[in-house]
C-alpha positions as CSV (number, residue, x, y, z in Angstrom):
1,M,-122.8,-22.0,1.6
2,D,-124.3,-25.7,1.7
3,R,-127.4,-26.7,4.2
4,I,-125.5,-27.8,7.2
5,T,-123.1,-24.9,7.2
6,N,-126.4,-22.4,6.7
7,I,-128.3,-24.0,9.6
8,F,-125.5,-23.3,11.9
9,A,-124.8,-20.1,10.8
10,A,-128.5,-19.0,11.7
11,K,-129.1,-20.6,14.7
12,K,-128.1,-23.4,17.8
13,P,-129.9,-26.2,16.0
14,L,-131.9,-29.2,17.3
15,V,-130.5,-32.4,15.9
16,I,-132.7,-35.5,16.5
17,F,-131.7,-38.8,16.1
18,T,-134.3,-41.6,14.7
19,S,-133.5,-45.1,14.2
20,V,-135.4,-45.5,10.8
21,G,-137.9,-48.2,10.5
22,Y,-138.6,-48.0,14.5
23,P,-141.5,-48.9,15.4
24,T,-142.5,-49.0,11.9
25,E,-141.3,-47.4,8.7
26,E,-144.7,-45.4,8.7
27,Q,-145.0,-44.3,12.3
28,C,-141.2,-43.3,12.0
29,E,-141.6,-41.2,9.0
30,K,-144.4,-39.7,10.7
31,A,-142.7,-39.0,13.9
32,V,-139.4,-37.3,11.7
33,C,-142.2,-35.2,9.9
34,A,-143.7,-34.0,13.2
35,A,-140.4,-33.1,14.8
36,I,-139.4,-31.4,11.6
37,D,-143.0,-29.4,11.7
38,K,-142.2,-28.6,15.5
39,G,-138.7,-27.1,14.7
40,A,-135.9,-29.7,14.3
41,D,-133.4,-28.3,12.3
42,I,-131.4,-31.7,11.3
43,I,-132.4,-35.3,11.3
44,E,-129.8,-38.2,11.7
45,L,-131.3,-41.0,9.9
46,G,-130.0,-43.8,12.2
47,V,-129.4,-47.2,9.9
48,P,-130.4,-50.3,12.0
49,F,-127.5,-52.6,12.5
50,S,-127.4,-56.0,14.4
51,D,-124.5,-55.1,16.7
52,P,-124.8,-51.3,17.7
53,M,-122.0,-51.2,20.1
54,A,-122.2,-47.7,20.9
55,D,-125.9,-47.5,21.4
56,G,-127.8,-48.0,24.8
57,P,-130.8,-50.1,25.5
58,V,-133.5,-47.7,23.9
59,I,-131.5,-47.6,20.5
60,A,-130.1,-51.2,20.6
61,A,-133.7,-52.4,20.8
62,A,-134.8,-50.0,18.0
63,S,-132.4,-51.4,15.8
64,Q,-133.8,-55.0,16.4
65,V,-137.2,-54.3,15.7
66,A,-136.3,-52.3,12.8
67,L,-134.0,-54.9,11.3
68,Q,-136.7,-57.7,12.1
69,G,-139.3,-54.9,10.2
70,G,-137.2,-55.5,6.8
71,M,-135.4,-51.9,7.3
72,T,-132.2,-51.9,5.1
73,L,-129.7,-49.4,3.9
74,N,-131.4,-49.1,1.0
75,K,-134.7,-48.5,2.6
76,V,-133.2,-45.7,4.8
77,I,-131.9,-43.9,1.5
78,A,-135.4,-44.2,0.1
79,F,-136.7,-42.8,3.3
80,A,-134.5,-39.7,3.4
81,A,-135.3,-38.9,-0.4
82,R,-139.1,-38.8,0.9
83,I,-138.1,-36.4,3.9
84,R,-136.0,-34.3,1.3
85,A,-138.7,-33.8,-1.2
86,R,-140.9,-32.7,1.7
87,Y,-138.5,-30.7,3.4
88,P,-136.1,-28.9,1.4
89,K,-134.4,-26.7,3.9
90,V,-133.7,-29.4,6.8
91,G,-130.1,-31.1,7.2
92,L,-130.2,-35.0,6.7
93,I,-126.9,-36.8,8.0
94,L,-126.8,-40.7,7.5
95,F,-125.9,-42.2,10.9
96,S,-124.4,-45.7,10.6
97,Y,-122.1,-48.4,11.5
98,M,-119.5,-49.0,8.9
99,N,-120.8,-52.6,7.9
100,P,-123.5,-51.4,6.0
101,L,-121.4,-49.1,4.1
102,L,-118.8,-51.6,3.1
103,H,-121.7,-54.1,1.8
104,L,-122.9,-51.4,-0.3
105,G,-119.8,-49.8,-1.4
106,Y,-118.7,-46.4,-0.6
107,E,-118.8,-45.0,-4.1
108,N,-122.2,-46.4,-4.5
109,V,-123.4,-45.3,-1.3
110,C,-122.4,-41.8,-1.5
111,A,-123.7,-41.5,-5.1
112,Q,-127.2,-42.6,-3.8
113,L,-127.1,-40.2,-0.9
114,A,-126.0,-37.2,-2.8
115,A,-129.1,-38.1,-5.1
116,A,-131.5,-38.4,-2.1
117,G,-130.4,-35.2,-0.9
118,V,-128.7,-36.4,2.3
119,D,-126.0,-33.9,3.5
120,G,-123.4,-35.9,5.3
121,I,-122.6,-39.5,6.9
122,L,-121.6,-39.9,10.5
123,P,-119.9,-43.2,10.5
124,V,-119.9,-44.2,14.0
125,D,-117.3,-46.9,14.2
126,L,-114.8,-45.5,11.4
127,P,-111.4,-45.5,12.6
128,L,-109.3,-42.0,12.1
129,E,-106.8,-44.4,10.2
130,E,-109.0,-45.5,7.7
131,R,-111.1,-42.7,6.9
132,E,-109.4,-41.7,3.8
133,E,-111.4,-44.6,2.0
134,L,-114.7,-43.2,2.6
135,L,-113.7,-39.3,2.8
136,A,-112.6,-39.3,-0.9
137,P,-116.1,-40.6,-2.3
138,A,-118.0,-38.6,0.0
139,R,-116.3,-35.4,-0.9
140,K,-116.6,-36.3,-4.5
141,H,-120.6,-36.0,-4.1
142,G,-120.4,-33.4,-1.7
143,L,-121.1,-34.9,1.7
144,H,-120.0,-34.0,4.9
145,I,-118.0,-36.5,6.9
146,I,-119.1,-35.9,10.6
147,P,-116.4,-36.4,13.3
148,L,-117.1,-37.8,16.8
149,V,-115.1,-36.6,19.8
150,S,-115.5,-38.3,23.2
151,P,-114.4,-37.0,26.5
152,L,-111.9,-39.4,26.5
153,T,-110.3,-38.6,23.2
154,P,-106.6,-37.2,24.1
155,E,-106.4,-33.6,22.5
156,E,-103.5,-34.7,20.2
157,R,-106.0,-37.0,18.6
158,V,-108.8,-34.4,18.7
159,A,-107.0,-32.1,16.7
160,Q,-106.1,-34.8,14.1
161,I,-109.6,-36.0,14.0
162,V,-110.9,-32.8,13.3
163,E,-108.3,-31.6,10.8
164,G,-110.0,-30.8,7.3
165,M,-113.2,-31.8,8.3
166,T,-116.5,-29.9,7.1
167,G,-120.3,-29.6,8.5
168,F,-119.7,-30.2,12.3
169,V,-118.0,-32.0,15.2
170,Y,-120.4,-34.4,17.4
171,Y,-119.1,-34.3,20.7
172,I,-120.3,-37.2,22.9
173,N,-121.1,-35.7,26.6
174,V,-120.6,-39.1,28.1
175,A,-118.3,-41.8,28.3
176,G,-120.4,-44.6,27.7
177,V,-123.4,-45.4,25.4
178,T,-126.3,-43.5,24.2
179,G,-129.1,-43.0,26.8
180,A,-131.2,-40.3,28.7
181,R,-129.4,-38.8,31.9
182,N,-130.9,-36.9,34.5
183,E,-127.9,-34.2,33.9
184,L,-124.6,-33.8,31.8
185,P,-121.2,-34.2,33.4
186,P,-119.8,-30.5,34.5
187,D,-116.8,-30.8,32.1
188,V,-119.0,-30.4,28.8
189,A,-118.0,-26.9,28.2
190,E,-114.5,-27.5,29.0
191,H,-114.1,-30.1,26.8
192,I,-115.8,-28.2,24.0
193,A,-113.4,-25.2,24.8
194,M,-111.2,-27.7,23.9
195,I,-112.0,-28.9,20.4
196,K,-112.4,-25.3,19.4
197,R,-108.8,-24.7,19.9
198,H,-108.4,-26.9,17.0
199,T,-111.3,-26.2,14.4
200,S,-113.6,-23.3,13.3
201,L,-116.5,-25.9,12.6
202,P,-119.4,-25.7,15.2
203,V,-119.7,-28.4,17.7
204,A,-123.0,-30.2,18.7
205,A,-123.3,-32.0,21.8
206,G,-125.0,-35.3,22.3
207,F,-125.7,-38.3,24.4
208,G,-127.9,-37.9,27.6
209,I,-130.1,-34.8,26.4
210,A,-134.1,-36.0,26.9
211,S,-135.4,-32.8,29.1
212,A,-135.3,-29.2,28.4
213,E,-132.9,-28.9,31.3
214,A,-130.5,-31.1,29.8
215,A,-131.0,-29.1,26.2
216,H,-130.6,-25.8,27.6
217,A,-127.3,-27.1,29.5
218,A,-125.9,-28.6,26.2
219,A,-127.0,-25.3,24.3
220,T,-125.1,-23.0,26.7
221,A,-122.0,-25.0,25.9
222,A,-122.2,-26.0,22.6
223,D,-122.7,-24.8,19.1
224,G,-126.2,-27.4,18.6
225,V,-128.0,-29.9,20.6
226,I,-128.1,-33.8,19.6
227,S,-131.0,-36.0,21.0
228,G,-131.6,-39.4,20.1
229,S,-132.7,-42.0,22.7
230,G,-135.4,-39.7,24.2
231,F,-136.8,-38.8,20.8
232,V,-137.2,-42.8,19.7
233,K,-138.6,-43.6,23.0
234,A,-141.3,-40.8,22.5
235,T,-141.8,-42.2,18.9
236,S,-142.4,-45.8,19.9
237,E,-145.2,-44.2,22.0
238,S,-147.0,-42.1,19.4
239,V,-146.4,-39.6,16.7
240,E,-147.9,-36.7,18.8
241,A,-145.3,-37.7,21.8
242,A,-142.2,-37.5,19.5
243,A,-143.6,-34.0,18.5
244,E,-144.4,-32.8,22.1
245,F,-140.7,-34.2,23.1
246,T,-139.4,-32.0,20.1
247,A,-140.8,-29.0,21.4
248,E,-139.8,-29.7,24.8
249,L,-136.1,-29.7,23.7
250,L,-136.7,-26.6,21.8
251,R,-138.1,-24.5,24.9
252,G,-134.9,-25.6,26.7
253,I,-132.5,-24.3,23.9
254,K,-134.4,-21.0,23.6
């Protein structure tokens, strides 16, 4: 089995999103390493983008800071390679809007990601109808394409989105943008059960998870827990805050 499959087979993993390069590349890298040392299982490496339409204010602002600091897709790939060299068992997913991928070219990007030890790509704004263009080179280089499903996705389209996919399914807990919330919607478990009627892949729940309580609620319903805005905010405070935030979420999951 591959790394991602092994991770989900062993436990309900904690997936941490980071906006690479925020607040600085050095602090971001130290925070990611601290999160992994605390027990984070999979890292989503967010590629900063100038128009992050699905991201709430925390991640959108982080993207702007990272871009102003000179972060690029090539630098994110180099960042991933350093993390892989240090942590051979952690899962690494590139989280990117399509524009940066198109700019470098799908074949080129997939080859570089595979060489860096990245496990897959989560293409935020890639329509199902255009997925094959990226899916073919990704499969050639052994990369997962992680599908996204939201509470507003009709069941018929869910079945189409997850068909033939590998790795895991990212379930968006809430309709809207990323950001910490006090509680998860009551129908999360119902939606995840619906997704599972159409795939044997594990389903990880993200958006709005920034406390032990929210992590526990998500872990009760899903096969994995994803946190982004909360970790990005903690990283901006200090490496120690990022480590403690990770530990808090893990306490909730366990």
